[in-house]
N, C-alpha and C positions, 0 to 999 in steps of 0.2 A: 446430181448428188446421189440417188437412189440406185442408180444405174453403175456408178462409183464402188459404191458398198456392196452389190451384188457380185463385182468383180471380184473384190476382195474375198466373198465368201466362198466365190470357184475355186480362185487359187487355195482356200484351204482346206477345200473339197479335193482338190487334185494333188495336193502334200500329203492329205490322209490317205490316200488312194496311192500313191508312190513309196510313201515311205509310212507303210501303217504300223500305229501303235501297238503294244501289245499283241503281236502276231506270233502264231505260232499253239504250243500246244503245253498246257499246266501238268507235270509231274503228278500222277498220282490222286488226279481231282477227286473233290467231292462232289463235285457237278459237272456233267458233261452232255451234251445233245449236239444235232445239228439236224439241220432240216433245209429245203431248198424251194426256190418259189418256182414251181413247174410252167410257168406263164413266159420266163426270160431265161430261166436256167440257172441264176444264181444260186450258190452254193455255199451256207458259212456253219460252223460247228464252234462250238463255244466248250472252254472248260476252266472250272474254277476252284480253285482253293479256299476253304471259309477258315477264318479265325474263330474258334467255338471256345472261347472263353466257358465257361460255366453257368459263370455270374453273370454273363451279358446274353445278348442274343447274336446269333452267327453274325459275321460282316465278311464282306468282300475281301480277303487277303491279297489274291490275286486273281486276274482274269484274262484267259488269253483268245483270241478267234484265229481262225483258218479258211481259207473256202478261195473261192473262183467267182466271179460275175462282174459288174458293172461298177463303174465308181460310185458310184451313188450308195449301192448296199456295204461296198466294201469300207470305204469313207465311212460311214454311217456308223458300222461295225465299231471302227477302230475308235470314233469318237467318243462310243459307249462305254466301249472300256474303260476309256478315263475318267468318264462322267462316273463309273460306280465303284471305283476301286474304295474300299472303306466303309461304303454304307451296308448299313444292315439288311439285310435279305426282305422283310417286312416293310424297309423302305422302297427297295426295288422294287417289289409287286405294287406299290400304292401308284408307280409313274404309269403315266399314261403314253399313248404313241406318238401324240402332240408336242410333249416335250422332246422327244428324239428326232421327228423332224425338224424340229425349232433350232436342233443343235447345226443342222446344216447351212441355217441361214438365207436359204431363197425358198421361191413359191417351187412348188411342186404339180405336176402334173398326175391326175388321178393314176395311171398307169404306175407311175414312178414312185406314188406313196409305199406301196407294196415292199418294193425293191429298199427304200428307205429303212422300213420297221423289221425286214426280216431276223436282222441280228438280234433286236428287242425281243420278237416273237420266239426265238431259241433259247434266249437267256429265261425267259419266264415259263417256258416249257420243261427246261431245265431245274429250274426251281421248284416246279410243281414235281415231278417226279422224286426231286430230291428228297421232299416233305412229304411225299405218299411213302417212300422206302423208309421213313426215320418213323412214322404212324405205325407202320407195319409191321416194323422190325427186321427188314429184312438189310 
């Protein structure tokens, strides 16, 4: 039974890899950042458009990713983009890497964890830079 469940998750990973959700680049983004995993060559760039209602904290209105790499890195980034649309930036910042890995639904070897969290690390860095610019007035 456990084997069947892992097969279903593997199929989901391959579906996100072959048919990525939110793939591309957001026009005139509020947040943009890219990075790579030098160990395996995976690359991911993320762009975000925020809903910045003056009475509310910023939320992710639109997010897209692009890049190249293994099925794990690309599928994880695709799943992440689906998960965070509509979320407040402060809630995204509270997310843990374990949540991102859990989206994949399969156990990962330690070397594959960096592939799985690359998109999340890119998003975190982009948010950090956005908030730094906002504080400094740039």
